[in-house]
N, C-alpha and C positions, 0 to 999 in steps of 0.2 A: 314911531320913535319919539320919546318924550323930549321935545325941544320947543322953542318959542313958536315955531311954525308947523308944529306937528298936527294940530287940531285936537290934541288930547287935553281934556279939561281938568282932570284930577282924579282923586281916589273914588269919588262918587260916580264917576263915569265908568261903568262896567262893560261898556261896549256890547250890551246884550243884543242878540239878534232880534229880539222883540221890539227894540226901540228903532229899528231901521225903517225907513220909508218903504212903501210898497214897491216903488219903481226901482230902488236899489236892490231889493231882495229878488225882484223878477229878472233883472238883467236886460241885456240887449240881444236880440236875435239877428244873426248875420250868417248868410250862406248855410243855413240849416243848423247852426250851432248857437249856443247861448254864451255871451260874454258879459263881464262885469259892466255895470252902468255907472258905477262911481269912478270918476277920473277915466272916462272912456279913452281907449287907445294906449293906456299906460302899460297894459299887459296883453301880449298878442295871443295867448292861449285861451281856450274856452274855460268855462267854469261849471258846465252842466254835469249831469250824472255820469256820462261816459268819461269825462275828464277826471271827475272825482275818483272813479274806479282806477284810472291810470295812476293818479297820485298815490293812492293807497298801495297799489302794486309797487310803485317806486319806493315807498317807505319800507316795504318788505325787502326790496332789492338792496337798500342801504343796510338793512339788518344783516343780510347775508354778507355784504361787503365788509362790514365792521364787526362781524361775529357777535351780533346782537347788542353791541354797545351803542348807546344813543348819542354819545359824543366821544371824541378821541383825545381831546386836550386833557392835560393832567390836572384838571380842577378837582379840588377836594370837595366832593359832593356834600359832606357833612357841614361844610361852611357855605354852601350855596343856598341862599335864602330868597333871592329874587332873580328870576330868569325871564328873558324875552326871546320869543321865537318869532323872528321877523319874516314875514311871508309865510304864514303858518299853513295856508292851503286848507285842507280839511280839518286841521287841528290835531292830526293823529300823533305827530311827534310830541307836541306840547302836552297832550293828555297822557301819553305814555310816560313822559318825564315826570309829570305831576303825580301819576300813580306810583312811580318808583321812588319818588322823593316827596313824601307827604309833608315834610317840614318846609318845603319851598313854596313860594308864591310864584306862579307861572302865568305869563300872559302871552297869547298868540295874536298877532295883528296881520291883517290881510285886506286887500282891496275888495275881495268877494266874501259875502256873508254865507259861506257854505259849510260852516262848522255846525255840529249838532247842538241843539239847545241844552242838552244835558251834559255838563262838563264837570270835572272834579271841582270840589269847593275851594281848592287852593289855586284855581286858575284866575288870578286877580291882577291888578295893576300896581306897579311900584315905579318910582322915579329913578332910582339907582339900582343897577343890576350887577350881580356877581357873574352872570354868564349871559352872553348874547349869542344865540344860535341862528344861523341863516343858511338855508340849503336851497340850491337850484334857483337862485335869484338872478341868474344871468339874463333871463328874459324880462326882468322887472326893473333893474336899476340903470339909469342913464348917467348918473353922476356918482361913481364909486368913491372918489376921494371925499366928497361931502358926506356920503353914507358912513364911511369909516371914521371920519372926524366926529360926526354926531355920535357914533357908537363909542368912541373913546371918551367923549365928554360925559356920556350917560352911564359909564361903567364905574363901579366902585373901585377904589385903589386895590390892585391885585386881582381884579376881575379879568375874565377871559372873553375873547370873541373867537368863535369858530365859524369859518366860512367854507361851505362845501359846494362845489359846482362842477358841472361838465364843461369841457372846453372843446369846441369844434376847431378843426375838422376831425373826422374819424381817422384813426391811425392804424398802422400795421408794422410788424417787426420783420417781415419777409417781403417777398415780391408777389404775394398772392392777390394783392389789390391792384388791378390793372389801371393804367393811366386814364382809360375811358370809362372807369367805373361810375355807375349811377350814384353809388353811395358817396363817392368823392364829389361828384357834381352837385348832389343835394347839399352836402356839407358846405361847399363853396357858395352856393346860392343862398343858403341860410345866413352865412356870414355877411354876404353882400346886402341882403334884405335887412338884417338886424342892424348892420352898420348904418344904413340909411335911416332906420328907425331910432338911432341913437343909443342902441343897446347891443353892441357887437358881441357875438357868441364865442369869441376867443378871449374874453376879458379875464377869465379865471387865471390865465397865465401871468397876469400882472398883480394879483392880489397880494403876494408876498411883499413886493416893493411898496405897494400902496399902504399896507399896514405899517410898514416901517416909516413911511412919510407922515402917517397920522400920529406917530409917537409910541406905537406899541413896541414892546421888547419881548425877548425870548420867543421870537417868531419861528415857527416850524412849518415847512411845506412838505406834504406827502402826496404822491401820485398813485392812485389806484386805477385798475382797469376793469371795464365791463366788456367781456367778449361779446361780439355781435353774433348771436345764435350759439349753437352748441358744438363748436369745433374744438374747444380746448380739451386736453387729455385729463386734467385733474377734475375730480368730482365737484369740488367747490366751485370751480369756474364754469363747469357745465351747468350747475344749478343757477349761477349768476347769469349765464348766457340765456337760459330759458326766460327769466324775468326781464333781462335786458332787451331781448327781442320783443317781449310783450309791451314794454314801456316805450321803446324807441321806434317800434314799427307803426306807431300811430302817425304816419307821415302826413296824412291829410290834415289832421287837427293841429299838428305842430306847424305846418307850413301855410295853412289857408290864409290867415290874416296877414302874415308877413308878405306872402307872395302877391296876394291881390291888392294890398294897400301900397306896397313899395316896389314891386317888380312889374306891376301892370298885368298880371295873369288873370284869367277868368277862373271861375269855380270849376268848370269842366276841365280846363287845362291842369289845374292842381290835382283833380281827381284822377285823371289818366296817368299823370306823372307819378303819383303816389303808388298806384298799382305796380308800376314798373320797378320803382325803387324797392318796394316791399318784396317783390319777387327775387331781387338780387340779394336781399338780406338773408334769404333762406339757403343760400349756397354755402355749404360747409367747407368748400375748398377755399373760400375767402376768409383768411385769418385776421379779420379786422376787429378793433376794439374802440370803445369810447373812453377817452382819458378823463378821470375824475380827480380833481384837485381838492385837497383838504389843507387849509391854511389856518393856523390859529396863532394868536399873540396875546400877550398879557399887558395890562396897564400897570406901569411901575408902582410898587408899593409906596415909594417915597416920591414926592413931586420932583420933577427934573429941574436942575439948576440952570 
């Protein structure tokens, strides 16, 4: 985020992966997985090849959810010249947006240098943005009010921020999810561990109010669902369920750092528990889903009095 404490130096700093130190590029190995070494402990999920594949599947899942739209806010793309993808991961969203909007300058920022070296020529840096996109950052942000305030300050007048995130716990609209469900247990334990880590996984439910507090207007909140596995009747939601299972069934990688660092679990305990939770995920009689919140707001065109 371009601000006085962001560490971003200016237009000449292209954040090339080639300029990164060897230690940052290699990461840190823990419990058989690789994590980012820059600002260690700030993000509890791995950044190795297995996780990168999960992130790319997740990008496809969002494509199914939003019917191939890269964003849902009513931004006029013809007038979007500067775009920031905060927490870009593998860079797949930023590169897709850059490909679709060759007139725009797009930058993706992330703690992990896992983006490909070959990126579109318009994947550059700019100080004022017409659109700030952030997706699945609930594992990453400990101070959402500050993040939204920084976003507000670094948006052009009339610019949009769109925040897309999952909210734990898992939900159901019937009685198919028993009280002793391992899925519910996993959800509650993730909330407990993430809260201890300072990044509670139910934070998406507060985004609408926090955008309002930061000064955004025309705020819209939408709730989408990712069926857990293929129990839904509609073809669209069956397809979403296939990829939802693929993305969310990585129980061990999602839980390992949080459980071992904040709940005192051992690697073997996380491994055995993950097997049991994943087995329950395959039960079609459980009509559970993951709630996905999309919240966007606009910076007023005229300064507020």
